[in-house]
N, C-alpha and C positions, 0 to 999 in steps of 0.2 A: 504493500500500500504506500510506502514512502517513496517509491520511484516514479509514480505517475500521478498527476493531479489534474483536475478539470481546468485549473487556471482562474484568472480573475473574472469577475462578472462583467459581461458586456452590455448589461441592461443600462440604457441611458437614463438620465434624470427625467427626460421628457422625449416622447416620440415625435417625429416630424409632423407638422400640421395638427398637433394635439391628438393624434391617434392614440387609442387605448392599447392597441397591440400592433405587433409587426410580424409578418409571416414571410419566411424565406422559402422559395421553391427551388429545389435543385433536382437534377436528374443525372443518374449514372448511365452514360452511353457506352456500356461495355461491349455490346454487339457480339462479334465472334471471338473476342479475346480469351474468354475462359476455355473455349474449345481449342483454340490455337496454342494457348499456353501449355496445354497438356500434350501437344503434338498430335491431336486427333484430327482425322479427316472425315469423320462421320458426317454424311450428307444431312442426316436428320438434325444433329446438333448444330452444324453450321447454318442450316436454314433457320433454326430458332434464333441464332444470333443475327442473321440478316434481317429478321423481322424488325429489329430496332431501327436500322437505316432505311428500310423500304416502307415501313408503315408507322412505327411508333413515333419516331422523331418528327416526321411531317405532321402527324396528327397532333402531337404536343405543341409544335410551333403554331399550328392553326388555332388551337385553343387559346394559347397565350396571346396571339395577335388579336383574336376576337374580344378578349377582355382587357387588352392593353396592359399586360403584365410582363415584367422582365424576370428572368430566371438565370440560374447558373447551371451549366452542363459540365459535369466532370467526365473527362474523356481520356482513356488510355491513348498513348501516342500511336500505337499500332492502329487503333480505330481511325485516328486522323490520317494516317498514311493510306488506309484502305478506302476511306470515305472523305477525302479532302473537301469536296464541294459541300458536304453536309456541315462541316465546321465553319466554312466561310458563310454559309447561309445563316447559321446560328448567330454569328457575330454581326452580319449585315442586318439582321432583324433586331439587334439591340441587346442581345443576351451575352452573358459572360462564358468564356471557355476557361476551364480550370483543369489542373493536372489530376490524373487518376492512375498514375503509374505508367510503365512502358507497355506491358502486355497483360495488365491486371495480375501482376506477379504476386506470389505468396510472400509478402514482405516479412512475415515472421520467420521465414526460412532463409533469409538473405543475411549476409554479413553487412555491417554498416557501410563498408566501402562500396560494395556492389549496389546497395540501395541508393547511396549518394550518386553513383555514376548513372544509374537508370533515371534518377530524378533530374539530373542535368540534361540527359538526352531527351527526356520527355519535354522538359521546358523548352529546349531549342526547337524540337520538332513542332510542338504546338504553336510556338511563336511564329515560326516560318510559315506554316500552313494557314493559321488563322489571321495572320497579318498584324498581330499584337501579342504581347506576352500574356501567358495565362494569369488569371486573377487570383488563383489560390491553389490549394492542394487538398485532396482527400486520399488517404492511403487506400489502395485497392482492396486489401484484406486487413481487417483489424487485427492487431497483435504486435507486440514489440519483442524483439530479442532483448535479453537482459542487458547486453552491452550497449544497446541503443538508448535505453532510458538513463537519465542522469540521476545520480543519487541526490544531488542538490537541485531542488525544484526551481531555483533561480538561475541555473546554468543555461547558457544559450544553446539552442539547437545547432548542430553542425552546419546546416544550411537553412536559410529561411527566405521567404519571399518578402521583399521590401517594396512598399508602394511609395512612389514619389509622384503625386498628382495622378495622372492616368498611366504612367509608366511603371512597370514592375520588373524587378531584376532579382535573380537568384544571387544571394550573397553568402560568403563564408564568414566564420566568426570574426575575422579581421575587418569585415565590411567590404572586402574586394569582390568584384563581380566574379561569379563562379560559373557563368554560363556562356561567356563570349569567346572562349579560346578553343572550341571543339568544332569539328565539321559535323555535317548532318549525321544523325544517329543510326541510320540504317535504311533499308529499302524493302520493297516487296517484289519478289520475282513473279514470273508469269504463272507459276503454280500456286500463287497466293500464299506462299510460305514466307514468313517474316524472318529476316536475318538481321542480326544485330552486329554492327561493325563498330570499331572503336578506334 
């Protein structure tokens, strides 16, 4: 219990325009990544994942548009590589794209170094495809490795997203940009298999 805390309260003294509550809508656009992550080529499982890009996201965007609501879409980088037009459409319609891992990896099974590298790659890939840096991050699979959690709850995370107006950058503990010195994180071949290059 001493390693992870919920953090400070984000409840403001007053909501905008005197509202009594605030609701945040977010969607995890995982699509085919859980299937691909496992190396599966099951047509049934892949078609379940394709439902997200073919039907679910367009329907969600239509609903949000009809009610003039903005939302956040948490997107694994591989989904952005497979469906780049979807990510551009989400941004063009006024919504936020945020990081949701590289390929919806099992973060609780990764070393901190590997997780940091995948986070950098995902940040670069989403920024390139969406035309703006991602607005945040949600771990693809909840769970921490013991060495990822800090014994001191005031310790800074190894990497964090820092907002400066509308620009967001991935920073290391020294405040230096941690996302600008790497080339594109990977690609997709004709067989729709994802390869990670570094």
